[in-house]
C-alpha positions as CSV (number, residue, x, y, z in Angstrom):
1,M,136.0,117.8,150.3
2,F,139.4,115.9,149.4
3,P,139.5,116.9,145.7
4,V,138.6,120.5,146.6
5,R,141.5,120.8,149.2
6,R,144.0,119.0,146.9
7,A,143.1,121.5,144.1
8,E,143.6,124.4,146.4
9,V,147.2,123.0,147.5
10,V,148.0,122.4,143.7
11,A,147.2,126.2,142.9
12,V,149.1,127.3,145.7
13,A,152.1,125.3,144.4
14,A,151.4,126.6,141.0
15,R,151.7,130.2,142.1
16,L,154.9,129.8,144.0
17,F,156.4,127.7,141.5
18,A,155.6,130.3,138.8
19,E,157.1,133.2,141.0
20,R,160.0,131.4,142.3
21,G,160.7,128.2,140.3
22,Y,160.4,124.6,141.2
23,D,163.8,124.1,142.4
24,S,163.8,127.3,144.5
25,T,160.6,126.6,146.3
26,T,160.7,124.3,149.3
27,V,158.1,122.0,150.6
28,A,157.9,124.0,153.9
29,E,157.1,127.2,151.6
30,I,154.3,125.4,150.2
31,C,152.7,124.2,153.4
32,T,153.0,127.6,154.8
33,A,151.3,129.3,151.9
34,A,148.6,126.7,151.8
35,D,148.3,126.7,155.4
36,I,148.8,122.9,155.8
37,G,151.1,120.8,157.8
38,K,153.8,118.8,156.0
39,G,152.2,115.3,156.9
40,A,148.8,116.7,155.9
41,L,150.4,117.9,152.5
42,Y,151.5,114.2,151.9
43,H,147.8,113.2,152.5
44,Y,147.0,115.1,149.3
45,I,150.1,114.6,147.4
46,D,152.9,112.0,147.3
47,S,155.9,114.2,146.7
48,K,157.1,117.4,145.3
49,D,157.5,116.0,141.9
50,A,154.0,114.7,142.0
51,L,152.9,118.2,143.0
52,L,154.5,119.6,139.9
53,A,152.8,116.7,137.7
54,A,149.6,117.9,139.1
55,I,150.2,121.5,138.1
56,F,150.9,120.5,134.6
57,E,147.7,118.0,134.5
58,S,145.4,120.7,136.0
59,Y,146.1,123.0,133.0
60,L,146.7,120.6,130.2
61,T,144.2,117.9,130.9
62,P,141.1,120.3,130.5
63,T,142.7,122.4,128.0
64,L,143.1,119.5,125.6
65,K,139.7,118.3,126.0
66,Q,138.3,121.8,125.2
67,V,140.8,122.3,122.1
68,K,139.7,118.9,120.8
69,E,136.0,119.8,121.1
70,A,136.6,123.4,119.5
71,I,138.5,121.9,116.4
72,A,136.0,119.1,115.9
73,I,133.6,121.6,114.7
74,P,133.7,121.5,111.0
75,G,135.1,124.4,109.1
76,T,138.2,125.8,107.1
77,A,141.7,125.2,108.3
78,L,141.7,129.0,109.4
79,E,138.4,128.8,111.3
80,R,139.6,125.7,113.2
81,I,142.8,127.5,113.9
82,E,141.1,130.5,115.1
83,R,138.7,128.4,117.3
84,L,142.0,126.5,118.8
85,S,143.5,130.1,119.4
86,R,140.4,131.4,121.0
87,T,140.1,128.3,123.4
88,L,143.8,128.2,124.2
89,I,144.0,132.0,125.1
90,R,140.9,131.7,127.5
91,A,142.7,128.8,129.0
92,I,145.9,130.7,129.3
93,V,144.5,133.6,130.9
94,E,142.6,131.4,133.5
95,H,145.5,129.2,134.4
96,S,148.4,132.0,134.1
97,Y,150.4,130.5,136.9
98,E,150.1,127.0,135.8
99,V,151.1,128.1,132.2
100,R,154.2,129.9,133.5
101,V,155.1,126.6,135.4
102,V,154.8,124.7,132.0
103,E,156.9,127.2,130.3
104,R,159.5,127.5,133.1
105,E,159.9,123.7,133.9
106,W,159.1,122.1,130.6
107,A,162.9,121.5,130.1
108,L,162.8,119.4,133.3
109,I,159.8,117.5,132.5
110,R,161.1,116.8,128.9
111,S,164.5,115.4,129.9
112,G,163.0,113.6,133.2
113,G,162.3,110.2,131.7
114,K,159.4,107.9,131.7
115,R,157.9,109.2,135.1
116,W,157.0,112.3,133.0
117,R,155.9,110.3,130.0
118,P,152.1,111.0,130.5
119,I,152.8,114.8,130.6
120,T,155.0,114.8,127.5
121,K,152.2,112.8,125.7
122,Q,149.7,115.3,126.5
123,M,152.1,118.3,125.3
124,R,152.8,116.3,122.0
125,S,149.0,116.0,121.5
126,F,148.7,119.8,121.2
127,D,151.3,119.8,118.4
128,D,149.6,116.7,116.7
129,L,146.3,118.4,116.6
130,L,147.7,121.6,115.2
131,L,149.9,120.0,112.8
132,E,146.8,117.9,111.5
133,I,144.9,121.2,110.7
134,L,147.7,122.7,108.9
135,N,148.3,119.6,106.8
136,D,144.6,119.3,106.1
137,G,144.8,123.0,105.0
138,N,147.7,122.3,102.6
139,A,146.0,119.4,101.1
140,A,142.7,121.3,100.7
141,G,144.5,124.4,99.1
142,E,143.4,126.4,101.8
143,L,147.0,126.9,103.2
144,N,150.4,127.2,101.6
145,I,153.0,126.2,104.5
146,D,156.2,125.0,103.4
147,E,157.2,123.9,107.0
148,P,154.2,122.8,109.1
149,E,156.4,121.9,112.1
150,L,157.9,125.1,112.0
151,A,154.5,126.8,111.8
152,V,153.4,124.8,114.8
153,M,156.4,126.0,116.9
154,A,155.7,129.6,115.9
155,F,151.8,129.1,116.7
156,W,152.7,128.0,120.3
157,G,155.5,130.7,120.6
158,M,152.9,133.2,120.2
159,H,150.4,131.9,122.4
160,N,152.4,130.4,125.6
161,Y,154.1,133.7,126.4
162,I,150.6,135.5,126.9
163,S,150.6,134.5,130.7
164,R,153.5,137.0,131.2
165,W,152.3,140.2,129.7
166,F,148.4,139.9,129.8
167,H,146.6,142.1,132.1
168,R,143.0,142.9,131.5
169,G,142.4,146.3,130.0
170,R,145.1,146.8,127.2
171,F,143.9,144.1,125.0
172,T,140.7,141.8,125.4
173,E,141.0,138.2,125.0
174,D,139.3,138.7,121.6
175,E,141.4,141.2,120.3
176,I,144.4,139.0,121.0
177,V,142.9,136.1,119.2
178,D,141.9,138.3,116.2
179,G,145.4,139.8,116.2
180,F,147.3,136.6,116.5
181,C,145.2,134.8,113.9
182,R,145.8,137.7,111.2
183,L,149.4,137.5,112.0
184,F,149.5,133.8,111.8
185,A,147.6,133.5,108.7
186,Y,148.6,136.5,106.7
187,G,151.9,137.8,108.4
188,I,152.8,141.3,108.3
189,A,153.5,142.0,104.7
190,A,151.4,144.9,102.9
191,H,151.1,142.8,99.7
192,Q,151.1,138.9,100.0
193,P,153.2,137.1,97.4
194,V,151.3,135.2,94.7
195,P,151.8,131.4,95.5
196,G,153.6,129.4,93.2
């Protein structure tokens, strides 16, 4: 029962932080929304900071595991990127509040020192995995990317904002993956330049 109730409290806080921001949400508001007393809240979570960390981890930990499994399957660089994208988009849709908190509070986490180090390490792991695919693709002659680090930032930029505009009906998850992968791999030019 403890893990289930704790997860419920974290989910409520994620919604409030996504809607109002971490600094603008009080512990009292979290308690009211979660239908829990302040003393009981601290039974499940030590502090408001710990609650923010739990929100990040509730999204990052399972998503990182799923991404690693998806890209471990052999294939070309583009096939691995597509699997990464598909895994990520499903996780973003499923965890839209958590992703919005990650976006909104990332600057706080990044500048917060050693207490946030496990989270920043997880975030860097996503970058490292994609960078490895891009570098492998370059080395194999499958890709021609002059600035892999810039491509990593472009990829995350395309994906991380989905939580703000995705509504089932306009695009399916598969349509988003297909469209993003075409854009990421081939750009928007009618004719691709000849390499070299």
